[in-house]
SERO-4910 file (N, C-alpha, C, O; in steps of 0.05 Angstrom, whole numbers):
BEGIN
 pado doro    nc1    nc2    nc3   cac1   cac2   cac3    cc1    cc2    cc3    oc1    oc2    oc3
  Met    A    237   -203   -441    266   -207   -442    280   -187   -424    274   -163   -425
  Tyr    A    299   -197   -407    313   -179   -389    335   -164   -405    347   -175   -423
  Pro    A    342   -140   -397    363   -125   -410    390   -138   -406    396   -148   -384
  Arg    A    406   -138   -426    433   -150   -424    451   -131   -408    449   -107   -410
  Pro    A    469   -143   -391    488   -126   -376    508   -113   -394    516   -125   -414
  Ile    A    516    -89   -388    535    -75   -404    563    -84   -396    570    -81   -372
  Pro    A    579    -94   -414    606   -104   -407    624    -81   -398    620    -58   -406
  Glu    A    644    -88   -382    663    -68   -373    681    -57   -395    694    -37   -391
  Thr    A    682    -71   -417    698    -62   -440    686    -39   -455    698    -28   -473
  Arg    A    662    -31   -447    648     -8   -460    643     13   -439    620     16   -430
  Pro    A    664     28   -431    661     48   -409    642     71   -417    628     81   -399
  Leu    A    642     79   -442    624    101   -450    594     93   -447    578    108   -438
  Ala    A    588     68   -455    561     58   -453    552     56   -423    530     63   -416
  Arg    A    570     47   -406    564     45   -378    561     73   -366    543     77   -349
  Leu    A    577     92   -374    575    119   -364    548    131   -373    535    145   -357
  Ala    A    541    127   -398    515    138   -408    492    125   -394    472    138   -388
  Tyr    A    494     99   -388    472     85   -373    469     97   -345    447    102   -336
  Met    A    492    101   -331    490    112   -304    480    141   -304    465    149   -286
  Ala    A    487    156   -325    477    184   -327    447    184   -332    433    200   -320
  Met    A    437    165   -348    409    164   -353    394    155   -328    372    166   -322
  Val    A    405    136   -313    392    128   -288    391    151   -268    371    155   -255
  Phe    A    413    165   -266    413    188   -248    393    210   -256    380    222   -239
  Leu    A    390    214   -282    371    235   -292    343    226   -286    326    243   -277
  Ile    A    336    201   -291    309    191   -285    303    193   -255    282    201   -247
  Leu    A    323    185   -239    320    186   -209    316    215   -200    299    221   -183
  Leu    A    330    234   -213    327    262   -206    300    272   -213    287    286   -197
  Leu    A    290    265   -236    263    274   -245    242    262   -227    221    275   -221
  Trp    A    246    237   -218    226    224   -201    226    236   -173    205    239   -160
  Leu    A    249    245   -163    251    256   -136    246    286   -135    243    297   -113
  Leu    A    245    299   -157    242    328   -158    216    337   -145    217    356   -128
  Pro    A    193    326   -151    168    335   -137    169    330   -107    160    347    -92
  Leu    A    181    308    -98    183    302    -70    201    323    -56    195    332    -34
  Phe    A    223    330    -70    241    350    -59    227    377    -57    231    392    -37
  Ala    A    210    384    -77    196    409    -76    176    410    -53    173    431    -40
  Ile    A    162    387    -47    144    386    -25    158    389      2    149    403     20
  Ile    A    181    376      4    197    378     29    206    406     33    204    417     55
  Met    A    216    419     12    225    447     15    202    466     21    205    485     36
  Thr    A    179    461      9    155    478     15    146    475     44    137    494     56
  Ser    A    149    451     55    142    447     83    160    463    102    154    466    125
  Phe    A    183    472     92    202    488    109    196    518    106    206    533    123
  Arg    A    182    526     86    179    554     79    159    568     97    142    555    110
  Ser    A    160    595     98    140    611    111    117    616     92    119    613     68
  Phe    A     95    625    104     71    631     87     77    654     68     68    653     45
  Asp    A     91    674     77     98    697     60    116    688     36    113    698     14
  Asp    A    133    669     42    151    659     20    134    644     -1    140    647    -25
  Val    A    114    629      8     97    615    -11     80    635    -27     77    632    -51
  Met    A     69    655    -14     53    675    -28     69    691    -48     58    701    -67
  Ala    A     95    693    -43    112    708    -62    119    691    -86    132    701   -105
  Gly    A    111    666    -87    116    649   -110    143    635   -109    152    625   -130
  Asn    A    156    635    -86    182    622    -84    179    592    -79    180    584    -56
  Tyr    A    173    577   -100    169    548    -96    194    532   -101    197    510    -89
  Trp    A    212    542   -118    236    526   -125    262    538   -114    282    525   -114
  Gly    A    261    564   -106    285    576    -96    290    569    -67    275    555    -54
  Trp    A    313    578    -57    320    573    -30    302    589    -11    297    613    -16
  Pro    A    291    577     10    273    591     28    286    616     40    308    614     50
  Thr    A    271    638     40    281    662     54    279    660     84    293    674     99
  Gln    A    262    642     93    258    638    122    249    609    127    231    599    114
  Phe    A    262    596    146    256    568    152    236    567    175    242    576    197
  Asn    A    212    556    170    191    553    190    186    523    194    163    514    195
  Leu    A    207    508    198    204    479    200    187    471    224    167    457    221
  Val    A    194    481    248    179    474    272    151    486    271    132    472    278
  Glu    A    148    511    263    122    524    263    103    510    244     79    506    251
  Asn    A    112    502    221     94    489    201     85    462    211     61    455    209
  Tyr    A    103    446    222     95    419    231     79    420    257     62    402    261
  Val    A     84    440    274     67    443    297     39    452    289     19    443    302
  Ala    A     37    469    269     11    478    259     -6    455    248    -30    457    248
  Val    A      7    435    237     -8    412    227    -25    399    249    -47    391    243
  Phe    A    -15    399    273    -30    386    295    -47    406    310    -67    399    322
  Gln    A    -40    432    310    -55    452    325    -78    465    308    -99    471    319
  Gln    A    -73    468    282    -92    483    266   -109    465    248   -128    474    235
  Thr    A   -103    439    247   -118    421    230   -127    396    246   -120    394    270
  Lys    A   -142    379    233   -152    354    246   -136    330    236   -147    308    235
  Met    A   -110    334    230    -95    312    219    -91    290    240    -88    267    232
  Thr    A    -90    296    265    -88    275    285   -112    256    284   -108    232    285
  Gln    A   -136    268    282   -160    251    280   -160    235    254   -166    211    254
  Tyr    A   -152    248    232   -150    234    206   -130    211    208   -134    190    197
  Phe    A   -108    216    221    -87    195    224    -97    171    239    -93    148    231
  Ile    A   -111    176    261   -123    155    277   -144    140    260   -145    115    261
  Asn    A   -160    155    245   -180    142    227   -166    123    207   -176    101    202
  Ser    A   -144    132    196   -130    115    176   -119     89    189   -120     68    177
  Leu    A   -110     92    214   -101     68    228   -124     49    234   -121     24    231
  Ile    A   -147     60    241   -170     43    247   -179     29    222   -189      6    223
  Ile    A   -176     41    199   -184     29    173   -163     10    163   -170    -12    154
  Thr    A   -138     18    164   -116      3    151   -109    -22    165   -107    -44    153
  Val    A   -105    -21    191    -95    -44    206   -114    -68    205   -105    -90    198
  Pro    A   -140    -64    211   -158    -88    208   -160    -98    180   -163   -122    175
  Ser    A   -159    -79    160   -160    -88    132   -137   -106    125   -140   -127    112
  Val    A   -112    -97    133    -89   -113    127    -90   -140    140    -84   -161    127
  Val    A    -98   -141    165    -99   -167    180   -119   -185    167   -114   -209    162
  Ala    A   -143   -175    160   -164   -192    148   -155   -202    121   -160   -225    114
  Ile    A   -142   -185    105   -133   -193     78   -112   -214     80   -113   -233     65
  Leu    A    -93   -212     98    -72   -232    102    -84   -259    110    -76   -279     99
  Val    A   -103   -258    129   -115   -283    138   -131   -297    116   -127   -320    111
  Leu    A   -148   -281    103   -165   -293     82   -149   -303     58   -154   -324     47
  Ser    A   -130   -287     49   -114   -295     26    -96   -319     32    -92   -335     14
  Thr    A    -85   -321     56    -69   -344     63    -86   -370     63    -78   -390     52
  Met    A   -109   -369     75   -127   -392     75   -136   -399     47   -136   -423     40
  Thr    A   -145   -379     32   -154   -385      5   -132   -394    -13   -136   -413    -29
  Gly    A   -109   -382    -11    -86   -390    -27    -77   -419    -21    -69   -433    -39
  Phe    A    -79   -426      5    -72   -454     13    -91   -474      0    -82   -494    -10
  Val    A   -117   -468      1   -137   -487    -10   -134   -489    -40   -134   -511    -51
  Leu    A   -131   -466    -54   -130   -466    -83   -104   -479    -94   -103   -489   -116
  Ser    A    -82   -478    -78    -57   -489    -87    -53   -518    -80    -37   -532    -94
  Arg    A    -66   -528    -60    -61   -555    -50    -84   -574    -52    -81   -598    -46
  Tyr    A   -107   -565    -60   -131   -582    -61   -144   -578    -88   -148   -556    -97
  Arg    A   -152   -601   -100   -166   -600   -125   -195   -609   -120   -200   -630   -109
  Phe    A   -214   -592   -128   -242   -598   -125   -257   -586   -148   -247   -567   -161
  Pro    A   -281   -595   -154   -296   -583   -177   -300   -553   -173   -311   -544   -153
  Gly    A   -292   -538   -193   -295   -509   -192   -271   -494   -180   -272   -470   -179
  Ser    A   -250   -508   -172   -227   -495   -160   -213   -477   -180   -206   -454   -173
  Met    A   -210   -486   -205   -197   -469   -225   -215   -445   -232   -204   -424   -237
  Ala    A   -241   -449   -233   -259   -427   -238   -257   -405   -217   -258   -381   -222
  Ile    A   -255   -414   -192   -252   -395   -170   -226   -380   -172   -225   -356   -168
  Phe    A   -204   -394   -179   -178   -381   -182   -179   -361   -205   -168   -339   -202
  Val    A   -191   -369   -227   -194   -350   -250   -210   -326   -242   -204   -304   -251
  Leu    A   -230   -330   -225   -246   -307   -216   -229   -288   -199   -232   -264   -202
  Phe    A   -212   -299   -182   -194   -282   -166   -175   -266   -185   -170   -242   -181
  Val    A   -164   -280   -204   -145   -268   -223   -159   -247   -240   -149   -224   -243
  Gly    A   -182   -254   -251   -197   -235   -268   -206   -210   -253   -207   -188   -265
  Gly    A   -212   -213   -227   -220   -189   -212   -199   -168   -210   -205   -145   -206
  Asn    A   -173   -176   -213   -151   -157   -211   -151   -138   -235   -140   -116   -234
  Phe    A   -163   -147   -258   -163   -131   -282   -188   -113   -284   -192    -99   -304
  Leu    A   -206   -115   -265   -231    -99   -265   -226    -72   -253   -218    -70   -229
  Pro    A   -229    -50   -268   -226    -23   -256   -246    -19   -234   -270    -21   -238
  Gln    A   -236    -12   -210   -253     -8   -187   -272     16   -191   -294     16   -180
  Gln    A   -263     35   -206   -279     60   -209   -306     56   -222   -324     71   -218
  Ile    A   -308     35   -240   -333     32   -254   -355     21   -235   -378     21   -242
  Met    A   -347     13   -211   -367      3   -192   -373     24   -170   -384     17   -149
  Met    A   -366     48   -175   -369     69   -155   -398     72   -147   -405     72   -123
  Leu    A   -416     76   -166   -444     80   -160   -458     56   -147   -471     60   -127
  Pro    A   -454     32   -157   -466      9   -144   -456      5   -115   -472     -1    -97
  Ile    A   -431      8   -111   -420      4    -84   -430     26    -65   -436     21    -42
  Arg    A   -430     51    -75   -440     72    -58   -469     68    -51   -477     72    -28
  Asp    A   -485     61    -70   -514     56    -65   -517     32    -46   -535     33    -29
  Leu    A   -501     12    -48   -502    -11    -30   -496     -2     -2   -509    -11     17
  Met    A   -475     14      2   -468     23     29   -490     41     41   -495     40     65
  Val    A   -502     57     24   -524     75     34   -548     58     41   -560     63     62
  Ser    A   -556     39     25   -579     23     30   -576      5     55   -596     -1     68
  Thr    A   -552     -3     60   -547    -20     84   -540     -5    109   -535    -16    130
  Gly    A   -539     22    107   -533     38    130   -503     39    137   -496     47    159
  Leu    A   -486     30    119   -457     30    125   -442     54    114   -418     57    119
  Tyr    A   -456     71     99   -443     94     87   -433    112    110   -446    116    130
  Asp    A   -409    123    105   -396    141    124   -390    127    151   -393    139    172
  Thr    A   -380    103    148   -371     88    172   -344     75    166   -336     72    143
  Phe    A   -330     68    187   -305     54    184   -308     27    170   -292     19    153
  Phe    A   -330     14    177   -334    -13    166   -338    -12    135   -331    -32    122
  Ala    A   -348      9    125   -352     11     96   -326     10     81   -323     -5     62
  Leu    A   -306     25     90   -280     25     77   -265     -1     83   -252    -12     65
  Ile    A   -268    -12    107   -254    -37    114   -265    -59     96   -250    -75     85
  Ala    A   -292    -61     94   -304    -82     78   -297    -80     49   -291   -100     36
  Phe    A   -296    -55     39   -288    -52     11   -260    -60      5   -255    -75    -13
  His    A   -241    -51     22   -213    -58     17   -208    -88     20   -193    -99      5
  Val    A   -221   -100     40   -218   -129     43   -229   -144     19   -216   -163      9
  Ala    A   -251   -135      9   -264   -149    -14   -247   -145    -39   -244   -164    -55
  Phe    A   -236   -122    -44   -223   -117    -69   -193   -123    -69   -181   -128    -90
  Gln    A   -180   -123    -46   -152   -130    -44   -147   -159    -40   -125   -169    -45
  Thr    A   -167   -174    -32   -163   -203    -27   -158   -218    -52   -143   -238    -51
  Gly    A   -168   -209    -75   -163   -223   -100   -133   -222   -107   -121   -243   -113
  Phe    A   -121   -199   -106    -92   -196   -112    -76   -212    -91    -57   -225    -98
  Ala    A    -84   -209    -66    -69   -222    -44    -71   -253    -47    -51   -267    -41
  Thr    A    -94   -263    -55    -97   -292    -59    -79   -302    -81    -67   -323    -79
  Leu    A    -79   -287   -103    -61   -295   -125    -32   -295   -116    -17   -313   -123
  Phe    A    -25   -275   -100      3   -272    -90     10   -296    -72     30   -309    -76
  Met    A     -8   -302    -53     -2   -324    -34     -5   -351    -46     10   -370    -39
  Arg    A    -23   -355    -65    -27   -381    -78     -1   -389    -92      6   -412    -91
  Asn    A     12   -370   -106     36   -377   -121     59   -385   -102     74   -403   -108
  Phe    A     61   -371    -79     82   -378    -60     77   -405    -47     96   -421    -44
  Ile    A     53   -410    -39     47   -436    -26     50   -459    -46     58   -480    -38
  Ala    A     42   -454    -71     45   -475    -91     75   -482    -96     81   -505   -104
  Ala    A     93   -464    -90    122   -469    -94    134   -485    -72    157   -493    -74
  Leu    A    120   -489    -50    131   -504    -27    133   -534    -35    118   -544    -51
  Pro    A    153   -548    -24    157   -576    -32    133   -593    -25    121   -591     -3
  Thr    A    125   -610    -43    101   -627    -39    107   -648    -17     88   -657     -4
  Glu    A    132   -655    -14    139   -676      6    132   -667     34    125   -684     51
  Leu    A    132   -641     40    125   -631     66     95   -638     72     89   -646     94
  Phe    A     79   -633     53     50   -638     57     44   -668     58     27   -677     73
  Gln    A     58   -684     42     54   -713     43     63   -724     70     49   -741     81
  Ala    A     85   -714     81     94   -723    107     75   -715    129     70   -730    148
  Ala    A     64   -691    127     44   -681    147     19   -698    146      8   -705    167
  Arg    A     10   -705    122    -14   -722    120     -9   -750    131    -26   -763    143
  Ala    A     16   -760    126     23   -786    136     23   -787    167     18   -808    179
  Glu    A     30   -764    179     30   -762    208      3   -757    220     -1   -756    244
  Gly    A    -17   -755    203    -45   -750    212    -52   -722    218    -71   -717    232
  Ala    A    -37   -703    207    -43   -674    212    -67   -666    196    -70   -674    173
  Ser    A    -84   -650    208   -108   -640    195   -100   -616    176    -78   -605    180
  Pro    A   -116   -609    157   -110   -586    140   -105   -561    156    -87   -545    148
  Trp    A   -120   -557    177   -116   -533    193    -88   -533    207    -75   -513    208
  Gln    A    -80   -557    217    -53   -559    229    -31   -556    208    -11   -544    214
  Val    A    -35   -566    184    -16   -562    163    -12   -532    157     10   -522    153
  Leu    A    -35   -518    155    -34   -490    149    -19   -474    171     -2   -457    165
  Ile    A    -26   -480    196    -14   -464    218     15   -471    224     31   -453    227
  His    A     22   -497    224     48   -505    232     68   -509    210     92   -511    215
  Ile    A     59   -511    185     78   -515    163     77   -492    143     98   -480    137
  Val    A     53   -484    134     52   -464    113     59   -436    123     77   -423    112
  Val    A     46   -428    145     50   -401    154     80   -395    162     90   -375    154
  Pro    A     94   -413    177    122   -407    182    139   -405    157    159   -390    157
  Leu    A    133   -421    137    149   -421    113    144   -397     94    162   -389     79
  Val    A    121   -385     96    114   -362     79    115   -336     94    102   -316     84
  Arg    A    128   -335    116    129   -309    131    141   -287    114    131   -264    115
  Pro    A    163   -291     99    173   -269     82    152   -260     62    150   -236     57
  Ala    A    137   -278     50    116   -271     31     94   -255     46     84   -235     34
  Leu    A     87   -263     70     67   -248     85     77   -220     92     61   -201     91
  Ala    A    103   -217     98    114   -191    104    113   -173     79    106   -150     81
  Ala    A    121   -184     56    120   -168     32     91   -161     25     86   -138     17
  Leu    A     73   -180     28     45   -174     21     34   -153     41     18   -136     33
  Ala    A     42   -154     66     32   -135     86     40   -107     79     25    -88     81
  Ile    A     65   -104     70     75    -77     62     59    -67     37     51    -44     37
  Leu    A     55    -84     18     41    -76     -6     12    -68      0      2    -47     -9
  Val    A     -2    -85     15    -30    -80     21    -32    -55     39    -50    -39     36
  Phe    A    -14    -52     59    -15    -29     76    -12     -3     60    -26     16     65
  Thr    A      6     -4     40     10     20     23    -15     25      6    -23     48      4
  Phe    A    -27      4     -5    -51      8    -22    -73     20     -6    -86     40    -14
  Val    A    -79      9     18   -101     19     34    -96     46     46   -113     63     45
  Trp    A    -72     51     56    -65     76     68    -66     99     48    -75    121     55
  Asn    A    -57     94     24    -55    115      4    -81    119    -13    -82    136    -30
  Asp    A   -101    103     -7   -126    105    -23   -139    132    -18   -143    140      5
  Tyr    A   -146    145    -40   -160    171    -39   -187    169    -51   -206    181    -41
  Phe    A   -190    155    -73   -215    154    -88   -238    144    -71   -258    158    -68
  Trp    A   -235    121    -59   -256    109    -43   -259    123    -16   -281    121     -4
  Ala    A   -239    136     -8   -241    152     17   -260    175     15   -274    181     34
  Ile    A   -262    187     -9   -281    209    -13   -308    199    -23   -328    214    -21
  Val    A   -309    174    -34   -334    163    -43   -351    152    -20   -375    156    -20
  Leu    A   -338    139     -1   -352    125     20   -352    139     47   -364    129     66
  Thr    A   -340    162     49   -340    177     74   -348    206     69   -345    217     46
  Gln    A   -358    219     90   -366    246     87   -358    263    112   -350    286    109
  Ser    A   -361    252    136   -355    267    160   -325    265    168   -312    245    160
  Asp    A   -316    285    182   -288    285    191   -282    263    211   -259    255    215
  Ala    A   -303    252    224   -299    232    245   -291    205    232   -282    187    246
  Val    A   -294    202    206   -289    177    192   -267    180    171   -254    160    164
  Lys    A   -263    203    161   -245    208    138   -216    199    145   -207    205    167
  Pro    A   -203    185    127   -174    179    131   -157    203    123   -167    224    115
  Val    A   -131    199    125   -113    222    120   -114    232     92   -111    256     87
  Thr    A   -117    214     72   -117    222     45   -140    241     38   -137    261     24
  Ala    A   -164    234     49   -187    252     45   -184    277     62   -194    298     55
  Gly    A   -172    274     86   -169    297    103   -150    318     92   -153    342     98
  Leu    A   -130    310     76   -112    329     64   -127    349     46   -119    372     45
  Ser    A   -147    339     32   -162    358     15   -177    379     30   -183    400     19
  Asn    A   -183    374     56   -196    394     72   -178    417     80   -188    438     89
  Leu    A   -152    413     78   -133    434     86   -131    456     65   -121    478     71
  Lys    A   -142    451     41   -141    471     20   -163    491     24   -187    483     24
  Gly    A   -157    516     26   -177    537     30   -192    543      5   -185    535    -17
  Glu    A   -214    558      8   -231    564    -15   -218    586    -32   -219    585    -57
  Trp    A   -205    605    -19   -192    627    -33   -162    626    -31   -147    630    -51
  Val    A   -152    622     -8   -123    621     -3   -116    595     12   -130    588     31
  Ser    A    -95    582      4    -86    557     17    -58    561     28    -41    573     15
  Gln    A    -54    551     52    -28    552     64    -12    527     55    -12    507     69
  Trp    A      0    529     32     13    506     20     37    496     37     44    473     35
  Asn    A     48    514     53     70    504     70     59    485     91     73    465     97
  Ile    A     36    490    102     24    471    122     13    446    108     16    424    119
  Val    A      2    450     84     -7    426     69     16    408     62     13    383     64
  Ser    A     39    419     55     62    403     48     73    389     73     81    366     72
  Ala    A     73    403     96     81    391    121     63    367    128     72    346    137
  Ala    A     37    371    125     18    349    130     22    326    111     19    303    119
  Thr    A     29    331     86     34    310     66     58    293     74     57    269     72
  Ile    A     79    307     84    103    292     93     95    275    117    105    252    120
  Phe    A     79    286    135     71    271    159     54    246    151     58    225    163
  Val    A     38    249    131     21    226    122     38    205    109     31    181    111
  Ala    A     60    212     96     76    193     82     95    177    100    107    158     92
  Ile    A     97    185    125    116    172    144    109    143    149    127    126    147
  Pro    A     84    135    156     79    107    163     86     87    142    100     67    148
  Pro    A     77     90    116     85     69     97    115     68     91    126     47     87
  Val    A    128     92     91    157     92     87    171     79    110    190     63    106
  Ala    A    163     85    135    175     73    159    171     43    159    189     27    166
  Met    A    147     34    151    141      5    151    158     -9    130    168    -31    135
  Phe    A    163      4    108    180     -9     87    208    -12     97    220    -33     94
  Phe    A    220      9    109    247      7    119    250    -12    142    271    -25    145
  Leu    A    230    -14    159    232    -32    182    230    -61    172    242    -79    185
  Met    A    216    -66    151    212    -94    141    225    -98    113    217   -115     98
  Gln    A    245    -81    107    257    -82     81    270   -110     75    267   -120     53
  Lys    A    283   -121     95    296   -147     91    275   -169     84    279   -184     66
  His    A    253   -169     99    232   -189     94    218   -183     67    210   -202     54
  Phe    A    216   -157     61    202   -150     36    218   -160     12    206   -172     -6
  Val    A    244   -156     11    260   -165    -11    261   -196    -13    258   -207    -34
  Ser    A    265   -209     10    265   -238     10    238   -250      3    237   -271    -10
  Gly    A    217   -236     10    190   -246      3    185   -244    -27    172   -262    -38
  Leu    A    194   -222    -40    189   -219    -68    207   -238    -85    199   -246   -106
  Thr    A    230   -245    -75    248   -263    -89    246   -292    -81    260   -309    -92
  Met    A    229   -298    -62    226   -325    -52    215   -343    -74    195   -337    -87
  Gly    A    230   -365    -79    222   -383   -100    231   -375   -128    225   -390   -147
  Ala    A    245   -353   -130    254   -345   -157    278   -361   -167    282   -364   -191
  Val    A    293   -373   -148    316   -389   -155    314   -416   -142    309   -418   -118
  Lys    A    317   -437   -157    315   -464   -147    343   -474   -141    363   -466   -154
  Gly    A    345   -493   -122    370   -505   -116    379   -501    -87    400   -510    -79
***
């Protein structure tokens, strides 16, 4: 059940609601604000324990330059792009084709396949850590880009198929009947009718999958070992020293790592919102 709107005749309730929203937003943004401020601080300021106070010295340029000069974040960043971009493209292609077939064609076992896709979303990925790692080692794929790409494509396609299947199923049936009457093949229907109509959904799904794959840390440390393959999430853990850590540089690197998914969201925000609300209102 959706919450009821607060009428304008109850100003105190509306004021309390806005105050609660502001408090929750403040608590949610507080850690992010602390990381941003720490990325501005000097190493001496961090060692003095000044995490929440105003920085005594701003080392904005020095800290962010040190991320590229003193660490391997550039290599980690490139590794993440090599892993994320092919994974997102493969997931979008496979989920669109699978969602099209499951939503528009009835054949023996179609519902069982769909249930399998849905049920896979409820399976905790962590319980398969040892079998997947052993599989990658036995096939010679451990500590390679393809290991992470194959894993993300395999495990994210289930959610993406469920996502795309629901959007394609909401398209008017008359479009498909008219296309079949004109003699269009299923492949032509998919390319010329389905894909143009579900572009907002594809944009929303691309942002979600990009964020999932880019921010993955667990499988990045399970399936990789060398710096030549590690993505940025696993590379950040390498910046922590054994005895002393330069948290100002680690914070600067964290902000640098967060830029791509945030930038992608703002660049495609219009398509993201329209994709999530597509088909929510009829008429």
